[in-house]
NUKERO-894098 format. One record per atom (N, C-alpha, C): residue number from 1; atom name; x, y, z. Coordinates in Angstrom, 2 decimals. Example, Ala and Ser with C-alpha at 12.3 -4.5 7.8 and 13.67 -1.06 7.14 Angstrom:
# NUKERO-894098
{rec 1 N {13.19 -5.69 7.80}};
{rec 1 CA {12.30 -4.50 7.80}};
{rec 1 C {13.20 -3.30 7.80}};
{rec 2 N {12.85 -2.25 7.08}};
{rec 2 CA {13.67 -1.06 7.14}};
{rec 2 C {12.90 0.03 7.87}};
# end
This chain:
# NUKERO-894098
{rec 1 N {0.83 -1.07 -0.01}};
{rec 1 CA {0.00 -0.04 0.21}};
{rec 1 C {0.95 1.19 -0.17}};
{rec 2 N {0.73 2.13 -0.89}};
{rec 2 CA {1.29 3.33 -0.80}};
{rec 2 C {1.14 4.10 0.29}};
{rec 3 N {1.82 4.91 0.59}};
{rec 3 CA {1.82 5.81 1.76}};
{rec 3 C {0.81 7.04 1.39}};
{rec 4 N {0.74 7.30 0.09}};
{rec 4 CA {0.06 8.70 -0.31}};
{rec 4 C {-1.99 8.00 -0.20}};
{rec 5 N {-1.76 6.79 -0.19}};
{rec 5 CA {-3.37 6.24 -0.18}};
{rec 5 C {-4.17 6.63 0.87}};
{rec 6 N {-3.38 7.08 2.03}};
{rec 6 CA {-3.98 7.82 3.16}};
{rec 6 C {-4.36 8.83 2.87}};
{rec 7 N {-5.97 9.30 2.79}};
{rec 7 CA {-6.07 10.50 2.15}};
{rec 7 C {-6.92 11.46 3.32}};
{rec 8 N {-7.00 12.55 3.23}};
{rec 8 CA {-7.34 13.57 4.30}};
{rec 8 C {-8.63 13.12 4.68}};
{rec 9 N {-8.87 13.18 6.07}};
{rec 9 CA {-10.10 12.76 6.80}};
{rec 9 C {-10.02 11.23 7.31}};
{rec 10 N {-9.04 10.65 6.47}};
{rec 10 CA {-8.95 9.01 7.09}};
{rec 10 C {-8.32 8.85 8.36}};
{rec 11 N {-8.35 8.14 9.08}};
{rec 11 CA {-7.96 7.85 10.30}};
{rec 11 C {-6.82 6.73 10.04}};
{rec 12 N {-5.51 6.86 10.70}};
{rec 12 CA {-4.60 5.91 10.87}};
{rec 12 C {-4.81 5.22 12.23}};
{rec 13 N {-4.78 3.95 12.15}};
{rec 13 CA {-4.89 3.30 13.70}};
{rec 13 C {-3.47 2.56 13.72}};
{rec 14 N {-3.01 3.19 15.21}};
{rec 14 CA {-1.55 2.51 15.54}};
{rec 14 C {-1.85 1.57 16.81}};
{rec 15 N {-1.34 0.55 16.52}};
{rec 15 CA {-1.46 -0.45 17.80}};
{rec 15 C {0.02 -0.26 18.29}};
{rec 16 N {0.28 -0.44 19.73}};
{rec 16 CA {1.63 -0.26 20.27}};
{rec 16 C {1.74 -1.26 21.50}};
{rec 17 N {3.15 -1.88 21.85}};
{rec 17 CA {3.20 -2.71 22.87}};
{rec 17 C {4.41 -2.41 23.13}};
{rec 18 N {5.04 -2.46 24.40}};
{rec 18 CA {6.51 -2.52 25.10}};
{rec 18 C {6.40 -3.85 26.03}};
{rec 19 N {7.41 -4.36 26.01}};
{rec 19 CA {7.76 -5.76 26.82}};
{rec 19 C {9.43 -5.57 27.47}};
{rec 20 N {9.43 -5.84 28.66}};
{rec 20 CA {10.41 -6.24 29.45}};
{rec 20 C {10.70 -7.55 29.93}};
{rec 21 N {11.70 -7.94 29.83}};
{rec 21 CA {11.84 -9.49 30.52}};
{rec 21 C {12.66 -9.55 31.77}};
{rec 22 N {11.76 -9.16 33.13}};
{rec 22 CA {12.37 -8.81 34.18}};
{rec 22 C {11.91 -7.25 34.31}};
{rec 23 N {11.93 -6.95 35.33}};
{rec 23 CA {11.38 -5.32 35.47}};
{rec 23 C {11.72 -4.38 36.61}};
{rec 24 N {13.03 -3.86 36.38}};
{rec 24 CA {13.66 -3.62 34.85}};
{rec 24 C {14.38 -4.85 34.15}};
{rec 25 N {14.35 -5.09 33.15}};
{rec 25 CA {15.27 -5.92 32.36}};
{rec 25 C {15.30 -5.67 30.85}};
{rec 26 N {16.21 -6.43 30.14}};
{rec 26 CA {15.90 -6.04 28.63}};
{rec 26 C {14.54 -5.68 28.17}};
{rec 27 N {14.33 -4.83 27.12}};
{rec 27 CA {13.06 -4.26 26.89}};
{rec 27 C {13.24 -4.04 25.36}};
{rec 28 N {11.99 -4.22 24.68}};
{rec 28 CA {12.03 -3.84 23.25}};
{rec 28 C {10.26 -3.20 23.28}};
{rec 29 N {10.28 -2.28 22.15}};
{rec 29 CA {8.78 -2.10 21.49}};
{rec 29 C {8.41 -2.46 20.35}};
{rec 30 N {7.35 -2.18 20.23}};
{rec 30 CA {6.95 -2.56 18.49}};
{rec 30 C {5.31 -1.70 18.47}};
{rec 31 N {5.17 -1.22 17.20}};
{rec 31 CA {4.00 -0.67 17.00}};
{rec 31 C {3.50 -1.13 15.53}};
{rec 32 N {2.23 -1.22 15.01}};
{rec 32 CA {1.72 -1.39 13.93}};
{rec 32 C {0.62 -0.44 13.11}};
{rec 33 N {0.88 -0.10 12.24}};
{rec 33 CA {0.08 0.83 11.16}};
{rec 33 C {-1.18 0.29 10.55}};
{rec 34 N {-2.53 0.57 10.91}};
{rec 34 CA {-3.61 -0.08 10.17}};
{rec 34 C {-4.12 1.01 9.35}};
{rec 35 N {-4.47 0.86 8.24}};
{rec 35 CA {-5.47 1.68 7.34}};
{rec 35 C {-6.41 0.87 6.92}};
{rec 36 N {-7.72 0.94 6.89}};
{rec 36 CA {-8.76 0.18 6.07}};
{rec 36 C {-8.67 -1.18 6.20}};
{rec 37 N {-8.16 -1.63 7.73}};
{rec 37 CA {-7.95 -3.28 7.95}};
{rec 37 C {-6.82 -3.89 7.45}};
{rec 38 N {-6.09 -3.00 6.95}};
{rec 38 CA {-4.68 -3.60 6.47}};
{rec 38 C {-3.67 -3.11 7.17}};
{rec 39 N {-2.51 -3.80 7.40}};
{rec 39 CA {-1.21 -3.62 8.11}};
{rec 39 C {-0.47 -2.85 7.12}};
{rec 40 N {0.01 -1.77 7.14}};
{rec 40 CA {0.65 -0.85 6.54}};
{rec 40 C {1.95 -0.66 6.52}};
{rec 41 N {2.38 -0.83 7.83}};
{rec 41 CA {3.88 -0.86 8.53}};
{rec 41 C {3.73 -1.05 9.74}};
{rec 42 N {4.97 -1.71 10.12}};
{rec 42 CA {5.52 -2.56 11.55}};
{rec 42 C {6.86 -1.90 11.76}};
{rec 43 N {6.94 -1.28 13.19}};
{rec 43 CA {8.08 -0.70 13.53}};
{rec 43 C {8.17 -1.67 14.88}};
{rec 44 N {9.63 -1.69 15.16}};
{rec 44 CA {10.01 -2.40 16.45}};
{rec 44 C {11.64 -2.05 16.92}};
{rec 45 N {12.22 -2.34 17.91}};
{rec 45 CA {13.28 -2.08 18.23}};
{rec 45 C {13.75 -2.26 19.79}};
{rec 46 N {15.05 -2.46 19.88}};
{rec 46 CA {15.57 -2.99 21.14}};
{rec 46 C {15.75 -1.59 22.14}};
{rec 47 N {15.33 -1.75 23.45}};
{rec 47 CA {15.60 -0.37 24.02}};
{rec 47 C {16.53 -0.53 25.21}};
{rec 48 N {17.33 -1.87 25.64}};
{rec 48 CA {18.26 -2.01 26.48}};
{rec 48 C {17.70 -2.41 27.76}};
{rec 49 N {18.13 -1.89 29.09}};
{rec 49 CA {17.43 -2.52 29.92}};
{rec 49 C {16.52 -1.42 30.47}};
{rec 50 N {15.48 -1.59 30.84}};
{rec 50 CA {14.47 -0.72 31.33}};
{rec 50 C {13.13 -1.30 32.05}};
{rec 51 N {12.10 -0.46 32.19}};
{rec 51 CA {10.99 -1.21 32.80}};
{rec 51 C {10.01 -1.37 31.73}};
{rec 52 N {9.05 -1.98 32.05}};
{rec 52 CA {7.75 -2.54 31.33}};
{rec 52 C {7.08 -1.14 30.89}};
{rec 53 N {7.05 -0.33 31.73}};
{rec 53 CA {6.06 1.07 31.69}};
{rec 53 C {6.84 2.02 30.74}};
{rec 54 N {8.26 2.41 30.88}};
{rec 54 CA {8.89 2.92 29.96}};
{rec 54 C {8.92 2.15 28.53}};
{rec 55 N {8.94 0.95 28.44}};
{rec 55 CA {8.97 0.22 27.09}};
{rec 55 C {7.35 0.68 26.23}};
{rec 56 N {6.38 0.72 27.30}};
{rec 56 CA {5.09 0.90 26.56}};
{rec 56 C {5.07 2.31 26.19}};
{rec 57 N {5.60 3.41 26.83}};
{rec 57 CA {5.62 4.71 26.57}};
{rec 57 C {6.46 4.96 25.26}};
{rec 58 N {7.83 4.07 25.07}};
{rec 58 CA {8.80 4.48 24.07}};
{rec 58 C {7.78 3.72 22.66}};
{rec 59 N {7.28 2.69 23.14}};
{rec 59 CA {6.42 2.26 21.58}};
{rec 59 C {5.72 3.30 21.17}};
{rec 60 N {4.86 4.06 21.73}};
{rec 60 CA {4.13 5.30 21.48}};
{rec 60 C {4.90 6.24 20.87}};
{rec 61 N {6.07 6.68 21.54}};
{rec 61 CA {6.55 7.74 20.89}};
{rec 61 C {7.44 7.55 20.03}};
{rec 62 N {7.92 6.12 19.53}};
{rec 62 CA {8.22 5.77 18.42}};
{rec 62 C {7.43 5.79 17.15}};
{rec 63 N {6.22 5.17 17.71}};
{rec 63 CA {5.20 5.03 16.53}};
{rec 63 C {4.67 7.13 16.24}};
{rec 64 N {4.56 7.57 17.40}};
{rec 64 CA {4.44 8.93 16.62}};
{rec 64 C {5.45 9.62 15.74}};
{rec 65 N {6.74 9.40 16.10}};
{rec 65 CA {7.76 9.74 15.27}};
{rec 65 C {7.67 9.34 13.68}};
{rec 66 N {7.40 8.15 13.79}};
{rec 66 CA {6.98 7.40 12.32}};
{rec 66 C {5.78 7.67 11.57}};
{rec 67 N {4.65 7.98 12.27}};
{rec 67 CA {3.49 8.11 11.75}};
{rec 67 C {3.58 9.15 10.66}};
{rec 68 N {4.44 10.25 10.83}};
{rec 68 CA {4.11 11.39 10.04}};
{rec 68 C {4.55 11.39 8.82}};
{rec 69 N {5.24 10.07 8.69}};
{rec 69 CA {5.82 9.93 7.11}};
{rec 69 C {4.58 9.05 6.31}};
{rec 70 N {3.59 8.78 6.80}};
{rec 70 CA {2.46 8.50 6.55}};
{rec 70 C {1.15 8.94 6.41}};
{rec 71 N {0.91 9.86 7.60}};
{rec 71 CA {-0.37 10.74 7.25}};
{rec 71 C {-0.19 11.65 8.73}};
{rec 72 N {-0.65 12.82 8.46}};
{rec 72 CA {-0.43 14.22 9.35}};
{rec 72 C {-2.08 14.41 9.89}};
{rec 73 N {-2.74 13.83 9.52}};
{rec 73 CA {-4.21 13.82 9.86}};
{rec 73 C {-4.52 13.50 11.30}};
{rec 74 N {-5.82 12.67 11.48}};
{rec 74 CA {-6.07 12.01 12.80}};
{rec 74 C {-5.72 10.46 12.80}};
{rec 75 N {-5.10 10.45 14.04}};
{rec 75 CA {-4.41 8.96 14.51}};
{rec 75 C {-5.51 8.41 15.71}};
{rec 76 N {-5.58 7.33 15.73}};
{rec 76 CA {-5.96 6.59 16.90}};
{rec 76 C {-5.15 5.56 17.34}};
{rec 77 N {-4.67 5.81 18.62}};
{rec 77 CA {-3.39 5.12 19.20}};
{rec 77 C {-3.95 4.11 20.29}};
{rec 78 N {-3.76 2.71 20.13}};
{rec 78 CA {-4.50 1.73 20.60}};
{rec 78 C {-3.17 1.17 21.82}};
{rec 79 N {-3.20 0.87 22.95}};
{rec 79 CA {-2.21 0.30 23.52}};
{rec 79 C {-2.98 -0.79 24.88}};
{rec 80 N {-2.20 -1.49 25.13}};
{rec 80 CA {-2.79 -2.43 26.23}};
{rec 80 C {-2.36 -2.17 27.56}};
{rec 81 N {-1.44 -0.99 27.77}};
{rec 81 CA {-1.09 -0.22 28.85}};
{rec 81 C {-2.11 1.03 29.36}};
{rec 82 N {-2.62 -0.08 30.20}};
{rec 82 CA {-3.99 1.20 30.96}};
{rec 82 C {-3.47 2.39 31.65}};
{rec 83 N {-2.19 1.89 32.28}};
{rec 83 CA {-1.45 3.05 32.84}};
{rec 83 C {-0.87 4.42 31.97}};
{rec 84 N {-0.34 3.93 30.58}};
{rec 84 CA {0.13 5.21 29.58}};
{rec 84 C {-1.13 5.70 29.17}};
{rec 85 N {-2.12 4.75 28.87}};
{rec 85 CA {-3.23 5.46 28.09}};
{rec 85 C {-3.93 6.38 28.79}};
{rec 86 N {-4.22 6.34 30.41}};
{rec 86 CA {-4.96 6.88 31.33}};
{rec 86 C {-4.02 8.16 31.59}};
{rec 87 N {-2.46 8.00 31.67}};
{rec 87 CA {-1.82 9.14 32.03}};
{rec 87 C {-1.84 10.13 30.92}};
{rec 88 N {-1.77 9.55 29.79}};
{rec 88 CA {-1.62 10.39 28.45}};
{rec 88 C {-3.08 11.37 28.27}};
{rec 89 N {-4.09 10.60 28.63}};
{rec 89 CA {-5.67 11.12 28.60}};
{rec 89 C {-5.89 11.97 29.90}};
{rec 90 N {-4.85 12.37 30.68}};
{rec 90 CA {-4.94 13.33 32.08}};
{rec 90 C {-5.82 12.55 32.84}};
{rec 91 N {-6.35 11.20 32.85}};
{rec 91 CA {-7.30 10.53 33.84}};
{rec 91 C {-6.26 10.09 35.28}};
{rec 92 N {-5.04 9.85 35.11}};
{rec 92 CA {-4.38 9.56 36.37}};
{rec 92 C {-3.00 10.28 36.24}};
{rec 93 N {-2.54 10.43 37.66}};
{rec 93 CA {-1.41 11.09 37.77}};
{rec 93 C {-0.27 10.30 37.57}};
{rec 94 N {0.70 11.19 37.24}};
{rec 94 CA {1.98 10.95 36.77}};
{rec 94 C {2.92 10.74 38.19}};
{rec 95 N {3.55 9.61 38.74}};
{rec 95 CA {4.17 9.93 39.80}};
{rec 95 C {5.71 9.87 39.68}};
{rec 96 N {6.30 9.72 38.55}};
{rec 96 CA {7.74 9.14 38.58}};
{rec 96 C {8.07 10.30 37.39}};
{rec 97 N {9.31 11.14 37.67}};
{rec 97 CA {9.35 12.05 36.81}};
{rec 97 C {9.92 11.69 35.10}};
{rec 98 N {10.64 10.56 35.03}};
{rec 98 CA {10.73 9.90 33.60}};
{rec 98 C {9.64 9.70 32.68}};
{rec 99 N {8.45 9.29 33.59}};
{rec 99 CA {7.40 8.97 33.00}};
{rec 99 C {6.56 10.22 32.72}};
{rec 100 N {6.78 11.56 33.42}};
{rec 100 CA {6.24 12.56 33.31}};
{rec 100 C {7.00 13.36 31.80}};
{rec 101 N {8.24 13.04 31.81}};
{rec 101 CA {9.24 13.42 30.67}};
{rec 101 C {8.54 12.71 29.25}};
{rec 102 N {8.30 11.64 29.31}};
{rec 102 CA {8.10 10.82 28.07}};
{rec 102 C {6.20 11.16 27.66}};
{rec 103 N {5.70 11.42 28.61}};
{rec 103 CA {4.34 11.67 28.32}};
{rec 103 C {4.14 13.33 27.80}};
{rec 104 N {5.27 14.11 28.19}};
{rec 104 CA {5.16 15.34 27.70}};
{rec 104 C {5.88 15.52 26.33}};
{rec 105 N {6.77 14.24 26.11}};
{rec 105 CA {7.27 14.33 24.95}};
{rec 105 C {5.85 13.59 23.75}};
{rec 106 N {5.28 12.78 24.37}};
{rec 106 CA {3.84 12.11 23.29}};
{rec 106 C {2.84 13.57 23.20}};
{rec 107 N {3.09 14.45 24.27}};
{rec 107 CA {2.22 15.58 23.67}};
{rec 107 C {2.70 16.64 22.62}};
{rec 108 N {4.11 16.65 22.73}};
{rec 108 CA {4.85 17.48 21.64}};
{rec 108 C {4.63 16.76 20.18}};
{rec 109 N {4.84 15.46 20.28}};
{rec 109 CA {4.76 14.75 18.71}};
{rec 109 C {3.10 14.95 18.33}};
{rec 110 N {2.10 15.05 19.38}};
{rec 110 CA {0.76 15.00 18.77}};
{rec 110 C {0.62 16.35 18.07}};
{rec 111 N {1.21 17.40 18.44}};
{rec 111 CA {0.97 18.71 17.95}};
{rec 111 C {0.93 18.52 16.35}};
{rec 112 N {1.97 17.69 15.69}};
{rec 112 CA {2.28 17.54 14.41}};
{rec 112 C {1.05 16.96 13.68}};
{rec 113 N {-0.19 16.49 14.39}};
{rec 113 CA {-1.24 15.68 13.64}};
{rec 113 C {-2.23 16.49 14.24}};
{rec 114 N {-3.39 16.45 13.02}};
{rec 114 CA {-4.52 16.96 13.19}};
{rec 114 C {-5.58 16.71 14.58}};
{rec 115 N {-5.38 15.21 14.91}};
{rec 115 CA {-6.22 14.83 16.15}};
{rec 115 C {-5.37 13.49 16.53}};
{rec 116 N {-5.06 13.46 17.68}};
{rec 116 CA {-4.66 12.03 18.06}};
{rec 116 C {-5.37 11.60 19.46}};
{rec 117 N {-6.04 10.64 19.42}};
{rec 117 CA {-6.69 10.10 20.33}};
{rec 117 C {-6.28 8.66 21.12}};
{rec 118 N {-6.12 8.41 22.03}};
{rec 118 CA {-5.58 7.31 22.79}};
{rec 118 C {-6.47 6.24 23.52}};
{rec 119 N {-6.68 4.92 23.11}};
{rec 119 CA {-7.45 4.01 23.72}};
{rec 119 C {-6.82 2.72 24.52}};
{rec 120 N {-7.22 2.34 25.51}};
{rec 120 CA {-6.74 1.21 26.13}};
{rec 120 C {-7.38 0.09 25.40}};
{rec 121 N {-6.87 -1.03 25.25}};
{rec 121 CA {-7.78 -2.27 24.48}};
{rec 121 C {-6.67 -3.44 25.16}};
{rec 122 N {-7.41 -4.60 25.20}};
{rec 122 CA {-7.09 -6.02 25.78}};
{rec 122 C {-5.72 -6.32 24.98}};
{rec 123 N {-5.20 -7.16 25.68}};
{rec 123 CA {-4.14 -7.78 25.45}};
{rec 123 C {-4.52 -8.71 24.39}};
{rec 124 N {-5.80 -9.37 24.34}};
{rec 124 CA {-6.26 -10.18 23.51}};
{rec 124 C {-6.48 -9.55 22.12}};
{rec 125 N {-6.46 -8.40 21.68}};
{rec 125 CA {-6.74 -7.77 20.85}};
{rec 125 C {-5.65 -8.08 19.74}};
{rec 126 N {-6.08 -8.44 18.33}};
{rec 126 CA {-5.14 -9.28 17.52}};
{rec 126 C {-4.09 -8.72 16.98}};
{rec 127 N {-4.13 -6.89 16.95}};
{rec 127 CA {-3.04 -6.35 16.52}};
{rec 127 C {-2.17 -6.23 17.57}};
{rec 128 N {-2.50 -6.18 18.84}};
{rec 128 CA {-1.68 -6.07 19.95}};
{rec 128 C {-0.84 -7.27 19.95}};
{rec 129 N {-1.45 -8.69 20.00}};
{rec 129 CA {-0.90 -9.68 19.80}};
{rec 129 C {0.09 -9.77 19.02}};
{rec 130 N {0.07 -9.29 17.72}};
{rec 130 CA {1.12 -8.95 16.78}};
{rec 130 C {2.26 -8.28 17.35}};
{rec 131 N {1.87 -6.99 17.73}};
{rec 131 CA {3.08 -6.23 18.46}};
{rec 131 C {3.81 -6.80 19.58}};
{rec 132 N {3.01 -7.59 20.38}};
{rec 132 CA {3.95 -8.56 21.42}};
{rec 132 C {4.62 -9.56 20.78}};
{rec 133 N {4.32 -10.17 19.87}};
{rec 133 CA {5.05 -11.34 19.08}};
{rec 133 C {6.66 -10.30 18.45}};
{rec 134 N {6.28 -8.92 18.04}};
{rec 134 CA {7.40 -8.15 17.39}};
{rec 134 C {8.31 -8.03 18.57}};
{rec 135 N {7.73 -7.84 19.68}};
{rec 135 CA {8.67 -7.18 20.87}};
{rec 135 C {9.29 -8.59 21.25}};
{rec 136 N {8.65 -9.68 21.50}};
{rec 136 CA {9.30 -11.00 22.10}};
{rec 136 C {10.47 -11.30 20.66}};
{rec 137 N {10.27 -11.59 19.58}};
{rec 137 CA {10.98 -11.47 18.68}};
{rec 137 C {12.35 -10.65 18.55}};
{rec 138 N {12.31 -9.70 18.72}};
{rec 138 CA {13.13 -8.77 19.27}};
{rec 138 C {14.22 -8.97 20.04}};
{rec 139 N {13.66 -9.25 21.44}};
{rec 139 CA {14.38 -9.65 22.80}};
{rec 139 C {14.81 -11.13 22.18}};
{rec 140 N {14.35 -12.01 21.68}};
{rec 140 CA {15.03 -13.05 21.14}};
{rec 140 C {16.21 -12.98 20.37}};
{rec 141 N {16.39 -12.25 19.61}};
{rec 141 CA {17.18 -11.86 18.52}};
{rec 141 C {18.25 -11.22 19.25}};
{rec 142 N {18.21 -10.48 20.10}};
{rec 142 CA {19.11 -9.82 21.17}};
{rec 142 C {19.67 -10.91 22.16}};
{rec 143 N {19.05 -12.11 22.17}};
{rec 143 CA {19.97 -13.22 22.81}};
{rec 143 C {19.11 -13.28 24.27}};
{rec 144 N {18.08 -12.49 24.54}};
{rec 144 CA {17.39 -12.60 26.15}};
{rec 144 C {16.14 -13.39 26.09}};
# end
């Protein structure tokens, strides 16, 4: 699918996941872009040693950085991290400075888009499962 096929007014759906083996431990992030029920892009990477919460935020941050190559309009971001979603949506207080800094980075990145919405979804969501597989594959590749 061409990046240009996302039309103005369309919604790009982004599914994200972060994983750490141990907490803190070796961690990875992944995201999937979905348009018209088709996966149009996958991104993932290794983060080094960090916490699961940090990995969840890094998945969102990295997805927002890459998404502008595809679409500057409306984004819907889905995560199985209720903590990250509720904090980004200003429903829950942020108690750790590093999470507050990452949340601020999310807000700055969102300014590049027409509208960005964040939703919590179950781990059972098929796209979240694919993100989890990408995270685990990356951690396996790194030898963890």
